Residue, then its C-alpha position, 0 to 999 in steps of 0.5 A: x312767709x309760708x301758707x302754701x298748703x292747698x285747701x280744697x272744698x269738695x275737690x274745688x280750689x277757692x280763689x278770693x281777692x278782697x277790695x277793702x274801703x278804709x275811711x280815712x280819719x280826716x276831719x273834712x272831706x277829700x275834695x271839700x271842707x265839709x265835716x266827716x263826723x258820723x251821726x249828723x242829721x241827713x244832708x247837714x254835712x253836704x256842701x256845694x262841692x259835695x252836692x255838685x252844684x254848678x261852678x264848684x271845683x274840687x280841692x285835694x285834702x292834703x291830710x288824706x294824701x299823707x294817710x295814703x303815704x303812711x299806708x304805702x310805707x307800712x306795707x312796703x309799697x311804692x308811693x307814686x311820685x305822680x298819680x292821676x285822679x279819674x272820673x268813674x262814670x255811673x248813674x245812681x241816686x246817691x251820686x250827685x255828679x253822675x261820676x265818682x272821683x277815683x284813681x284808675x291807671x296810676x294809683x297813689x300806692x302800688x304793690x306791697x304786701x301784708x303778713x298775717x297769721x292763719x291758724x298759727x301759720x304765717x301767710x303773705x298776701x301781695x297787694x295790687x294797689x291802694x288808691x284814693x277816692x271819694x265815697x258816695x251818699x247813702x240811700x235810705x229806704x222805707x224811712x219816709x212817708x209820701x203824701x198818701x202815707x206810702x213808703x218811700x226812699x230818701x237820699x242822705x249826702x252826708x257821706x258824699x265826698x268822704x275820703x276813702x283808701x281802696x286797698x286791693x289784694x291779689x287773688x291769693x286767699x284760698x279759704x274764708x278763714x284766710x280772707x277773714x285773717x287778712x281782713x283782720x290784719x288789714x283792719x288792725x294795721x290801718x287802726x295802728x297807723x291812725x289812718x282809719x278808726x276801723x269802726x265797721x258798724x259806722x261803715x269806716x271799714x268794709x270789704x268787697x270779696x271777689x270769689x271764684x272756684x277752679x279745679x286745682x291747677x286750672x285757670x281762674x274761674x269766673x268771679x262774683x263780687x260780694x259787696x259791702x261786708x261790714x263785719x268779719x263774721x258776715x265776710x266768712x259766712x258770705x264767702x262760705x255760702x258763695x263758694x258752695x253755691x258756685x260749686x252747686x251751679x257748676x256741678x249741676x251743669x250751669x255756668x257762673x255769670x260774672x255779677x255783683x251780689x249782696x249778702x243777706x245776714x238774716x238768711x245767710x245767702x248771697x243774691x245777684x244784684x246786677x251783672x258785673x261791670x268791667x272797667x270799660x263800662x265805667x268810661x274812666x278818663x282823667x278828671x280835668x278839674x284835678x291836676x296830677x297828684x305830685x308827691x315829692x321824696x321829701x314829703x315821703x321822708x317826712x311822713x316816714x319820720x313820723x311813722x309809729x313803730x310797726x307791728x313787725x318791728x314791735x314783735x321783734x322787740x318783744x322777742x329781743x327785749x322781753x324774751x317772748x317766743x316769736x308766736x307770742x310776740x306776733x299774737x301780742x302785735x295783732x292790734x295796737x290795742x293788744x300790744x298796749x294792753x300787753x305792755x301795760x300788764x308786763x310793766x305792772x307785773x314784770x313777767x313778760x311771758x306770764x302776761x302774754x300767756x294771760x292775754x292769749x288765754x283768759x283775756x282772749x277767751x273772755x273777749x271772744x265769748x263777750x264779743x268785745x274788743x280788748x279796749x273794753x275788757x272789764x279787767x284792765x292791764x294793771x289789774x291783770x298785772x297785779x293778779x299775775x304778781x300774786x301768782x308769781x309770789x305764791x300768794x295764790x295758785x294758778x287755779x285760784x287766780x282764775x277764780x279771782x279773775x272771774x270775779x274781777x271780770x264780773x265786777x269790772x275794773x272800774x269797780x275793782x280798782x282805778x286802772x292807772x294805780x298799781x298799788x290800789x290794783x294790788x290792794x283790790x286783788x289782795x282783798x278779793x283773795x282774802x275774802x274768798x279764802x284763796x290765799x295759798x298755804x305757804x307755812x312749812x309747819x302747817x304743810x308738814x302736818x298735813x303731809x304727815x297725815x297723808x303719808x300715814x293714811x296712804x301706806x300703799x302709795x308710799x310703798x309704790x313710790x319707794x319701789x320706783x313708781x313715780x305716778x304714786x308720788x303725784x297721787x300723794x301730792x294730789x292727796x296733800x292738795x285735797x287735804x289742804x282744800x287746794x290751798x297748799x303751794x304745789x311746788x312747796x308741798x312736793x318738795x316737803x313730801x320728797x324730803x319726808x319720803x327720803 
């Protein structure tokens, strides 16, 4: 993998590492049987174990371990045969026990790497580790009224004990663009594997960004950690602001102090929350209530046998079987939803390259403009496939197809056609082409009549073409398209025009 190009901001090199918390898609918590469902009333999904009542003991959730194994296999990491749970000690109102059960010295997943695209260029980031841990509760501020009607805070422990996989990268990203591309690729992978639903609005996937700067070739600078970024846009904004803030501080003669900072999306600024703790401040020690986590080779192999086709393998299949260029194949496997959309469209039209072009072009452009994911695209893959078929068989031109697509997108596929029915999708596309009068003119007789008129009216261009000026031919084709009001088949018109001109 490449991506070694040096990126500088105002003469400084940016160094970024991400710590990402992926909430695992289990139905119960990591050490208790309480539900992990989102949206319940406060404190209705916190059992005695989550509340740390005296005499309760944690019991490991096997499904959470299997999801960690699946992730380790997907990134080419070592799945530790024995890993240890530790107590991470700190005191905060939403942490009932006064410590968090996590992993420290011996995590369940060790090493590995993640490959992704940045501006069309491949990059590989090495991962340090991925470890299992429990989530804390949540502090709710200004949501409650005290005895005198004053504002107060409350604690919701529904999230306490929710299983997390914390995924730690090496500090190998050198720009906010690379950080966002990495985070998107990681998000796509955990959703692809089915180990996390990826819902960032609900907190299922959130990033902490460790950011520092240095002069090229010098040792790492002092880092500051931006906590709990729950959107890719906020991640990029927070990193960009933090980088420029650190450069300003150093160039003004100040030193950077290691700290934990928060990003305010309303102001676009970061602000220090507390001095950054080091590992010794948490007083890690092995949790005496949990035995070592032992993962036998047979367990790993069973999980391996149940793994879905991974993005790299699927991209290779698209190149081999569909004839896609490598770049197209990688773009089609940026997420499982994109891959499924492409495969359904390709199946509906039988044209792999055209299907990929439309997904990378019109579909991607519309999704970005609307701020939605491909699963919510108003034009589904079968409907898109039907439109591509009509371009391929010459019923409509590419330009006219874009007009049809515009109407399909505006109407929504639910109104245009039942998405699973190819015949109905094709009928819906045909009806729209007919209604808008966009059907391409393929009648040779009618085209020849138009060409005769164009040739007679453009004697100068005809003479220039016959004298060897190829540009004159394009001008004549343009006149044919104008005279036919864009309905002529350009390829057919060109062929007939050449015949006419001898």
